[in-house]
matplotlib code that plots the C-alpha trace (Angstrom):
import matplotlib.pyplot as plt

x = [-38.1, -36.4, -36.1, -34.6, -32.0, -31.1, -30.7, -28.5, -26.3, -25.9, -25.0, -22.4, -20.9, -21.0, -19.2, -16.3, -16.1, -17.8, -16.2, -12.6, -12.7, -13.8, -11.1, -8.4, -9.3, -8.5, -5.3, -4.0, -4.5, -3.1, 0.0, 0.4, 0.3, 3.2, 1.5, 2.9, 0.6, -1.9, 0.9, 3.0, 0.0, -0.7, -3.8, -2.8, -4.6, -8.0, -7.9, -11.2, -9.8, -7.4, -10.2, -13.3, -14.5, -16.6, -19.4, -19.4, -19.5, -22.5, -24.3, -23.7, -25.2, -28.2, -29.0, -27.0, -25.1, -21.6, -18.0, -14.4, -11.2, -8.2, -5.6, -4.2, -1.8, -2.4, 0.9, 2.7, 0.8, 2.4, -1.1, -3.1, -6.4, -6.1, -4.7, -7.6, -10.1, -8.5, -8.1, -11.8, -13.0, -11.0, -13.2, -16.6, -14.9, -13.5, -17.0, -18.3, -15.6, -16.4, -20.1, -19.1, -17.2, -20.1, -22.7, -20.5, -20.2, -23.9, -24.5, -21.8, -23.3, -26.8, -25.5, -23.9, -27.2, -28.9, -26.3, -26.4, -30.1, -29.2, -28.0, -31.5, -32.7, -30.0, -31.5, -28.0, -26.7, -29.7, -29.3, -25.7, -26.6, -29.1, -26.5, -24.0, -26.6, -27.6, -24.0, -23.4, -26.3, -24.9, -21.6, -23.3, -25.4, -22.3, -20.6, -23.6, -23.9, -20.2, -20.4, -22.9, -21.2, -21.3, -18.9, -17.8, -18.5, -16.0, -18.1, -17.2, -13.5, -14.3, -16.4, -13.6, -11.5, -14.0, -15.2, -13.3, -11.6, -13.9, -16.9, -15.5, -14.2, -17.7, -19.2, -16.6, -17.6, -21.0, -19.7, -21.1, -24.6, -24.6, -23.4, -26.1, -28.7, -27.7, -27.4, -31.0, -32.3, -30.7, -32.0, -35.5, -35.6, -35.9, -33.0, -34.1, -35.7, -32.7, -30.2, -32.3, -32.7, -29.0, -28.1, -30.5, -29.2, -25.6, -26.6, -28.2, -25.0, -22.9, -25.3, -24.8, -21.0, -21.4, -23.8, -21.4, -22.1, -25.8, -24.9, -22.8, -25.7, -28.2, -25.8, -25.2, -28.7]
y = [25.9, 25.2, 21.5, 22.3, 24.6, 21.8, 19.3, 21.7, 22.5, 18.8, 17.8, 20.6, 19.5, 15.9, 16.7, 18.2, 15.6, 12.3, 11.9, 13.0, 10.6, 7.8, 8.4, 9.0, 5.5, 4.0, 6.0, 5.3, 1.5, 1.4, 3.2, 0.9, -2.0, -0.6, 1.6, 5.2, 6.4, 8.4, 9.9, 10.9, 12.7, 14.6, 12.6, 10.9, 13.7, 14.8, 17.9, 17.7, 19.4, 16.5, 14.0, 15.6, 14.5, 17.1, 14.7, 12.9, 16.3, 17.4, 14.2, 14.5, 18.0, 17.1, 13.6, 13.0, 10.2, 11.0, 9.8, 11.0, 9.8, 8.0, 6.6, 3.2, 0.8, -2.8, -3.9, -2.7, -5.1, -8.5, -10.1, -8.1, -9.7, -9.3, -5.8, -4.6, -6.1, -4.4, -1.1, -1.3, -2.1, 0.8, 3.5, 2.3, 1.5, 5.0, 6.4, 4.0, 5.2, 8.8, 8.1, 6.5, 9.6, 11.9, 9.8, 9.9, 13.7, 14.1, 12.2, 14.3, 17.6, 16.4, 15.7, 19.1, 20.7, 18.9, 20.2, 23.7, 24.7, 27.8, 25.6, 24.0, 27.4, 27.9, 27.2, 27.1, 24.5, 22.3, 22.8, 21.7, 18.5, 17.8, 18.4, 16.1, 13.3, 13.7, 13.7, 10.5, 8.9, 10.0, 8.4, 5.1, 5.4, 6.0, 3.0, 0.8, 1.9, 1.4, -2.1, -3.2, -6.2, -4.9, -2.8, -0.1, -0.1, -1.1, -4.1, -5.6, -5.6, -7.2, -9.8, -10.5, -11.8, -14.6, -15.7, -17.2, -14.8, -15.8, -14.6, -11.1, -10.9, -11.7, -9.0, -6.5, -7.1, -5.6, -3.0, 0.0, -1.5, -2.7, 0.7, 2.5, 0.1, 0.4, 4.2, 4.4, 2.1, 4.4, 7.6, 6.2, 5.1, 1.3, 0.7, 3.1, 0.5, -1.9, 1.0, 2.7, -0.6, -1.4, 2.2, 2.1, -1.2, 0.0, 3.3, 1.4, -0.7, 2.4, 3.7, 0.6, 1.0, 4.6, 3.4, 4.2, 7.9, 7.2, 5.5, 8.5, 10.8, 8.8, 8.8, 12.6, 13.7]
z = [-22.2, -18.8, -19.6, -23.0, -21.4, -18.9, -21.8, -23.7, -20.7, -19.8, -23.3, -23.6, -20.3, -21.3, -24.6, -22.7, -19.9, -20.9, -24.3, -23.3, -20.3, -22.6, -25.1, -22.5, -21.1, -24.5, -24.9, -21.5, -21.6, -25.2, -24.0, -21.0, -23.5, -25.4, -28.0, -28.1, -30.9, -28.9, -26.7, -29.7, -31.1, -27.8, -27.0, -23.8, -22.0, -20.6, -22.8, -24.7, -27.8, -28.3, -28.5, -30.0, -33.4, -35.4, -36.4, -33.0, -31.2, -33.3, -32.7, -28.9, -28.9, -31.0, -29.8, -26.6, -28.4, -29.5, -29.9, -30.1, -31.7, -30.3, -32.6, -31.6, -33.3, -32.2, -33.8, -30.7, -28.5, -27.6, -28.0, -30.5, -29.8, -26.1, -26.4, -28.6, -26.1, -23.1, -24.9, -26.0, -22.5, -21.0, -22.6, -21.1, -17.8, -17.6, -18.0, -15.3, -12.9, -13.6, -12.9, -9.6, -8.6, -9.6, -7.7, -4.6, -5.1, -5.5, -2.2, -0.4, -1.7, -0.7, 2.8, 3.0, 2.0, 4.9, 7.3, 5.9, 5.5, 3.5, 0.6, 0.4, -0.6, -3.2, -6.7, -8.1, -5.6, -6.2, -10.0, -9.7, -7.9, -10.6, -13.3, -11.8, -11.4, -15.1, -16.3, -14.2, -16.1, -19.5, -18.6, -17.9, -21.0, -23.2, -21.6, -22.2, -25.9, -26.5, -25.2, -27.9, -29.5, -33.1, -35.2, -34.7, -31.0, -28.3, -27.5, -30.9, -30.2, -26.8, -28.5, -31.0, -28.1, -27.4, -30.8, -33.8, -36.2, -39.1, -37.2, -36.7, -40.3, -41.5, -39.3, -40.5, -44.1, -43.3, -40.8, -42.7, -42.9, -39.3, -38.1, -40.0, -38.8, -35.1, -35.4, -36.8, -34.1, -31.5, -33.1, -33.6, -29.9, -30.5, -28.2, -25.5, -23.2, -23.0, -22.7, -20.0, -18.2, -18.2, -17.3, -14.4, -13.2, -13.2, -11.6, -8.7, -8.5, -8.2, -5.7, -3.6, -3.8, -2.4, 0.2, 3.0, 2.3, 3.0, 6.2, 7.3, 6.4, 8.5, 11.4, 11.3, 10.4]

ax = plt.figure().add_subplot(projection="3d")
ax.plot(x, y, z, "-o")
ax.set_aspect("equal")
plt.show()
């Protein structure tokens, strides 16, 4: 029961942080490339309400895999192919950056707990550290999933920058079937191992980047 409660809390928090950050990344880069669509619709913001999609939100709460919505218009880009790829990459990268901040915060909070013994006895404080670590993992998982090189994921638009147009057109013809197939593989757990492997790999990489906090902790403690 406790584990279920933790899962529900983490997914609710992720819904209002992970998804908006991802969509804001798309909106910001698209705007920087000359597309005012998201800004004109009030979606160049971290406000969750501006980005949440009803079905994507429900899926996030039920399965831990969700999505939002960010309108873009590639006709504003000087180079549409490049612009679409950069805009697509911005979402996952925003999640990775948020994960980096959260991992650093977890390490700082852990260090504070060592310096203030009373915090080690605080169930809420330790629970908060656990939550932040789990949300960091969800950010990375969402980034990894969105980098899958098939429609409708962001990875497909990134792939389109590197392959001939006829290849992407062919994949788009079967987008509905590919999307359903990948979604089923995700829900049935067939992609769990590669996603967990890549998530763990990136998590360790971000842990390395925040290693200076560990060095400070060893020096102080």
